[in-house]
C-alpha positions as CSV (number, residue, x, y, z in Angstrom):
1,M,74.9,89.6,15.3
2,Q,74.1,93.0,16.6
3,Q,77.8,93.9,17.2
4,T,78.5,92.5,13.1
5,Q,75.6,94.6,12.3
6,I,77.4,98.1,13.9
7,L,80.6,97.1,12.6
8,L,79.0,97.1,9.0
9,L,77.5,100.2,9.8
10,E,80.4,101.7,11.0
11,D,82.8,101.4,8.4
12,K,86.2,102.8,9.7
13,R,88.7,101.6,7.5
14,F,89.4,105.0,6.2
15,F,92.6,107.1,6.6
16,V,94.1,110.7,5.9
17,Y,97.7,110.6,4.5
18,I,100.5,112.9,3.5
19,Y,103.2,113.3,1.2
20,F,106.3,115.0,2.3
21,D,109.6,116.5,0.9
22,P,112.3,114.7,2.0
23,K,114.8,117.7,1.1
24,T,113.0,120.6,2.3
25,L,112.4,121.4,6.1
26,T,109.5,122.9,7.3
27,P,107.6,125.5,9.2
28,K,105.0,124.7,12.0
29,Y,101.4,124.8,10.8
30,A,98.7,126.0,13.6
31,E,98.9,122.5,16.0
32,Y,101.0,120.9,13.0
33,K,104.6,120.3,13.1
34,F,106.3,117.9,10.7
35,E,110.1,117.5,9.8
36,F,109.5,117.9,6.2
37,E,107.2,119.8,4.1
38,P,104.3,118.7,3.2
39,F,102.8,119.0,-0.7
40,Y,99.7,116.7,-1.1
41,V,97.3,115.5,1.5
42,G,94.6,112.9,0.7
43,K,92.3,110.6,2.0
44,G,91.8,107.0,1.3
45,K,91.9,103.0,2.3
46,G,93.1,100.1,1.5
47,K,97.0,100.7,-0.2
48,R,95.2,104.4,-1.9
49,H,98.3,106.1,-0.2
50,L,100.8,104.2,-2.3
51,Q,98.6,105.1,-5.4
52,H,100.3,108.1,-6.6
53,V,103.9,107.0,-7.1
54,K,102.5,104.3,-9.0
55,D,100.8,106.7,-11.4
56,A,103.9,108.8,-11.6
57,K,105.7,105.8,-12.9
58,N,103.6,104.1,-15.0
59,T,100.7,106.4,-16.4
60,N,101.5,109.9,-18.4
61,K,99.4,112.2,-16.2
62,N,100.3,115.2,-15.5
63,S,98.8,116.5,-12.0
64,P,100.6,118.6,-10.0
65,K,101.7,116.3,-7.3
66,L,102.8,113.6,-10.1
67,I,105.4,116.0,-11.7
68,K,107.0,116.6,-8.0
69,I,107.0,112.9,-7.6
70,R,108.9,112.5,-10.6
71,A,111.4,115.5,-9.8
72,L,112.3,113.8,-6.6
73,K,113.1,110.4,-8.7
74,A,115.1,112.6,-11.2
75,Q,117.0,113.3,-7.7
76,N,117.1,109.7,-6.4
77,L,114.7,110.8,-3.7
78,I,111.6,109.3,-3.0
79,P,108.3,111.3,-0.9
80,I,107.9,110.4,2.6
81,I,104.4,109.0,3.1
82,T,102.8,109.7,6.5
83,I,99.4,108.2,7.5
84,I,98.4,110.7,9.9
85,K,95.4,109.0,11.6
86,D,93.7,105.8,10.7
87,C,90.5,103.9,11.7
88,L,88.4,106.5,10.7
89,N,84.6,106.3,8.9
90,E,84.3,108.2,5.7
91,K,82.8,111.4,6.8
92,S,85.6,112.3,9.9
93,A,88.4,111.4,7.5
94,F,87.1,113.9,4.8
95,E,86.5,116.3,7.7
96,L,90.3,115.8,8.7
97,E,91.5,116.4,5.2
98,I,89.7,119.2,4.6
99,L,91.1,120.6,7.7
100,L,94.5,119.6,7.1
101,I,94.6,121.4,3.5
102,K,93.0,124.6,4.7
103,T,95.1,124.5,7.6
104,I,98.8,124.0,5.6
105,G,97.3,125.8,2.7
106,R,97.1,125.2,-1.5
107,M,99.9,126.5,-3.9
108,D,97.2,127.3,-6.6
109,K,95.8,129.6,-3.9
110,N,99.1,131.3,-2.5
111,Q,98.5,129.9,0.8
112,G,100.9,127.4,1.2
113,P,103.1,124.4,-0.3
114,L,100.1,121.8,-1.3
115,L,99.7,120.8,-4.5
116,N,95.8,119.6,-3.9
117,C,93.4,120.9,-6.6
118,T,90.7,121.3,-4.4
119,N,89.7,121.9,-0.8
120,G,89.3,118.4,-0.2
121,G,86.2,116.4,1.1
122,Q,84.3,115.5,-2.2
123,G,87.2,114.7,-5.0
124,Q,86.6,117.1,-8.1
125,I,84.2,119.4,-6.4
126,N,85.6,123.2,-6.2
127,R,88.7,122.1,-8.4
128,S,90.9,124.7,-9.5
129,F,92.7,124.5,-13.0
130,T,95.7,126.5,-14.2
131,D,96.2,128.1,-17.3
132,L,98.3,125.5,-18.8
133,H,96.2,122.4,-17.7
134,K,93.3,124.1,-19.4
135,Q,94.8,124.5,-22.6
136,R,96.0,120.6,-22.8
137,I,92.5,119.6,-21.9
138,S,91.4,122.2,-24.6
139,E,93.9,120.6,-27.1
140,T,92.9,117.0,-26.1
141,R,89.0,117.3,-26.8
142,K,89.9,119.1,-30.1
143,T,91.6,116.3,-31.4
144,R,89.1,113.8,-29.9
145,H,85.7,112.7,-30.9
146,I,83.3,111.1,-28.7
147,K,80.5,109.2,-29.5
148,H,78.3,108.6,-26.8
149,T,76.0,105.3,-26.4
150,K,72.1,105.4,-26.5
151,E,72.5,104.4,-22.4
152,T,75.3,107.2,-21.9
153,I,73.2,109.9,-23.6
154,E,69.9,108.3,-21.7
155,K,72.1,108.8,-18.2
156,L,73.6,112.5,-19.2
157,K,69.5,113.4,-19.9
158,I,68.1,112.1,-16.8
159,I,71.3,114.4,-15.1
160,K,70.7,117.3,-17.0
161,T,66.7,117.7,-16.7
162,G,65.6,120.0,-14.6
163,K,68.8,121.7,-14.1
164,K,69.0,125.2,-14.1
165,R,72.1,127.2,-14.6
166,S,72.8,130.1,-12.5
167,L,73.2,133.9,-13.8
168,E,76.8,134.0,-13.4
169,T,77.1,130.9,-15.2
170,R,74.8,132.0,-18.2
171,Q,77.1,135.2,-18.3
172,K,79.8,133.3,-18.4
173,I,78.8,131.0,-21.7
174,S,77.6,134.3,-23.1
175,N,81.1,136.3,-23.2
176,A,82.6,133.0,-24.1
177,L,80.7,132.7,-27.1
178,L,80.9,136.4,-28.0
179,K,84.8,136.2,-27.9
180,R,84.9,133.3,-30.7
181,D,86.6,134.6,-33.5
182,S,85.2,134.5,-37.3
183,E,87.6,131.5,-38.0
184,T,85.7,129.3,-35.1
185,Q,82.5,130.6,-35.9
186,N,83.1,129.6,-39.6
187,K,84.1,126.2,-38.3
188,F,81.4,125.5,-36.7
189,V,79.0,126.6,-39.6
190,Y,80.6,124.4,-42.0
191,S,80.2,121.6,-39.4
192,R,76.7,122.0,-39.6
193,K,76.6,122.1,-43.5
194,D,74.4,119.7,-45.6
195,K,73.3,118.0,-42.2
196,T,69.9,117.4,-42.1
197,N,67.8,116.6,-38.8
198,S,65.2,113.7,-38.8
199,K,61.9,114.7,-38.5
200,E,62.0,112.9,-35.4
201,H,64.6,115.5,-34.0
202,N,62.5,118.3,-35.5
203,K,59.6,117.7,-33.9
204,K,61.5,117.1,-30.5
205,I,62.6,120.6,-31.2
206,S,59.1,121.8,-32.0
207,D,57.8,120.2,-28.9
208,A,60.5,121.7,-26.7
209,N,59.7,125.4,-27.9
210,T,56.3,125.4,-28.3
211,G,54.5,127.6,-25.4
212,K,57.7,128.8,-24.7
213,I,57.8,132.6,-23.7
214,V,60.5,135.2,-24.7
215,S,61.1,138.1,-22.2
216,K,61.3,141.3,-24.1
217,Q,64.8,141.6,-23.2
218,T,65.7,138.1,-25.2
219,S,63.3,139.5,-28.2
220,E,65.5,142.5,-28.1
221,K,68.8,140.5,-28.2
222,I,67.8,138.3,-30.8
223,S,66.6,141.3,-32.9
224,K,69.8,143.2,-32.6
225,A,71.8,140.1,-33.5
226,N,69.5,139.7,-36.7
227,K,69.7,143.3,-38.0
228,N,71.9,144.1,-41.0
229,K,72.4,140.2,-41.0
230,Y,73.1,139.2,-44.8
231,V,71.8,136.3,-46.0
232,S,72.8,134.5,-49.1
233,N,70.7,133.6,-52.0
234,E,71.6,130.1,-51.4
235,T,69.9,130.1,-47.9
236,R,67.0,132.2,-48.9
237,L,66.3,129.4,-51.2
238,K,66.6,126.6,-48.6
239,L,64.6,128.9,-46.3
240,S,61.8,129.0,-49.0
241,K,61.9,125.3,-49.8
242,A,61.3,124.8,-46.3
243,G,58.6,127.0,-46.1
244,K,56.3,125.7,-48.8
245,G,53.4,123.7,-48.0
246,R,53.7,124.6,-44.1
247,I,50.1,124.9,-42.9
248,V,50.1,127.9,-40.5
249,T,46.9,127.4,-37.6
250,E,44.8,130.3,-37.4
251,Q,46.0,130.5,-33.8
252,T,49.8,131.4,-35.1
253,R,48.1,133.5,-37.9
254,L,46.4,135.5,-34.9
255,K,49.8,136.0,-33.3
256,L,51.5,137.3,-36.3
257,S,48.6,139.7,-37.1
258,T,48.7,141.1,-33.4
259,S,53.0,141.1,-33.4
260,N,52.6,143.3,-36.7
261,K,49.9,145.8,-35.8
262,G,50.8,149.2,-35.4
263,K,54.5,148.2,-36.7
264,K,55.8,150.5,-39.2
265,R,58.2,149.8,-41.8
266,T,60.9,152.1,-42.4
267,P,61.4,153.6,-45.8
268,K,64.8,151.5,-45.9
269,T,63.0,148.1,-45.5
270,I,60.2,149.2,-47.6
271,K,62.7,150.1,-50.5
272,K,64.8,146.6,-49.8
273,H,61.6,144.6,-50.4
274,R,61.0,146.7,-53.9
275,I,64.6,146.0,-54.9
276,Q,63.7,142.0,-53.9
277,M,60.0,142.0,-55.6
278,I,61.5,143.5,-59.5
279,G,61.2,141.1,-61.7
280,K,59.8,138.3,-59.7
281,K,57.2,136.5,-61.4
282,V,54.1,135.2,-59.3
283,S,53.1,131.8,-60.3
284,E,49.2,130.9,-61.5
285,E,49.1,129.0,-58.2
286,T,50.3,131.8,-56.0
287,K,47.9,133.9,-57.4
288,L,45.0,131.5,-57.0
289,K,46.2,131.2,-53.3
290,I,46.0,134.9,-53.0
291,S,42.4,134.9,-54.9
292,I,41.1,132.3,-52.5
293,T,42.3,134.2,-49.6
294,E,41.3,137.7,-50.6
295,T,37.7,136.3,-51.4
296,G,34.8,137.2,-48.9
297,K,37.0,139.6,-47.0
298,I,35.6,142.4,-45.6
299,V,37.6,145.6,-45.7
300,K,36.9,147.9,-43.1
301,E,35.6,151.7,-44.4
302,D,38.3,153.6,-42.5
303,T,40.8,151.0,-44.6
304,K,38.7,151.5,-47.7
305,Q,39.7,155.2,-47.3
306,K,43.2,154.8,-46.4
307,L,43.5,152.7,-49.6
308,A,41.5,155.3,-51.3
309,N,43.8,158.2,-50.2
310,K,47.3,156.3,-50.9
311,S,46.3,155.4,-54.4
312,A,44.6,158.9,-55.3
313,K,46.6,162.0,-56.5
314,T,46.8,164.8,-54.8
315,W,45.5,168.2,-56.7
316,K,45.4,171.8,-56.5
317,I,42.1,173.2,-56.4
318,C,42.0,176.7,-57.6
319,F,39.5,179.2,-56.5
320,K,39.7,183.0,-57.7
321,D,40.4,184.3,-54.3
322,K,42.2,181.1,-52.9
323,T,44.2,177.7,-53.8
324,I,43.9,174.4,-51.6
325,I,45.4,171.1,-51.7
326,I,43.4,167.7,-51.7
327,S,44.2,163.9,-52.2
328,N,41.1,162.7,-53.7
329,L,39.4,164.7,-56.4
330,K,36.0,162.9,-56.7
331,N,35.6,162.9,-53.0
332,W,36.0,166.3,-52.6
333,C,33.5,167.1,-55.7
334,K,30.7,164.7,-54.0
335,E,31.4,166.6,-50.6
336,N,31.0,169.9,-52.2
337,N,28.3,169.4,-54.8
338,I,30.5,169.8,-57.7
339,L,29.6,168.0,-60.8
340,Y,33.0,165.7,-61.6
341,S,31.9,165.7,-65.1
342,T,30.6,168.9,-65.8
343,N,33.9,170.3,-65.0
344,Y,36.2,167.9,-66.4
345,E,37.3,169.8,-69.0
346,N,38.8,172.2,-66.3
347,I,41.1,169.7,-65.2
348,N,44.7,170.0,-65.7
349,K,46.3,166.3,-66.0
350,K,49.9,167.5,-66.4
351,Q,49.5,169.9,-63.5
352,N,47.5,168.1,-61.5
353,E,45.2,171.3,-61.2
354,F,41.3,171.9,-60.9
355,Q,40.4,174.8,-62.1
356,I,36.5,176.0,-60.3
357,K,34.6,178.6,-62.3
358,K,32.5,180.5,-59.7
């Protein structure tokens, strides 16, 4: 019983094999000397070493090794398949496969004749694709519309949850997206047109973004991307409809207030807003909302003064020996104990002048 358990734990059914080109002689590779040139190193069990010949005959796959096998067949030749070492456990087989690939060298890295696309050991990990291969994958995916099942979506979620992309990967994705031409961008825009997210989907997005802190660098990038961005009237109308009836919490209002404090609009922005408001009619409902919002609001003294100064005209006060400029005539008269009503006839309304008779 004990021997059976050991055999099951120590699975030695694996082997390492090499495909040789029968028409090409080969030099020595370190301690390995072969009669013919090797072009593929693999690891497997059972009849794995014969599978590539079957694939070359029965499938339309175009991996480098299969193209090579078909080319040999076209010359009435077949590859020489040799099992280098057998009766190995999987770990030892992987180690030998990696060693052989490293010693002989891969063609795609200009290190040797092997058509392997990886360093061996872990299947598709560290695989590199040629530009032609990448183009073929791209074309295939463009014409193929995959709709994942709910089960597959759940599996993908589990795999990707908590997975963080490296800065290098993020930069690559960013650069790839920036290189997209206008045609590709328009395709994406039109593909999303007339698509509406379900309430459940919107809630998920909202929950995911709640409490998310955006760095200063990201904020600047977003700001830069949105500057001088043209928004069509149709889009504005959609945004307006989406915002109607939305209840803004006190916390959000406070955040907006804090973020906007001390911000000064540029003359260009003020002009834009004025143009947008020309001919715009405010509904009775909106007027009532504004009235309710403003009712009971305590305005600070300095704010009152600022508003008064903004709305007041600039006046030229003419004395016999000097002239001064002020912004609020009534206040100035009060401060200097001058009766505004008594001297009213001395005001030149057209030139905003006020003559003082002293």
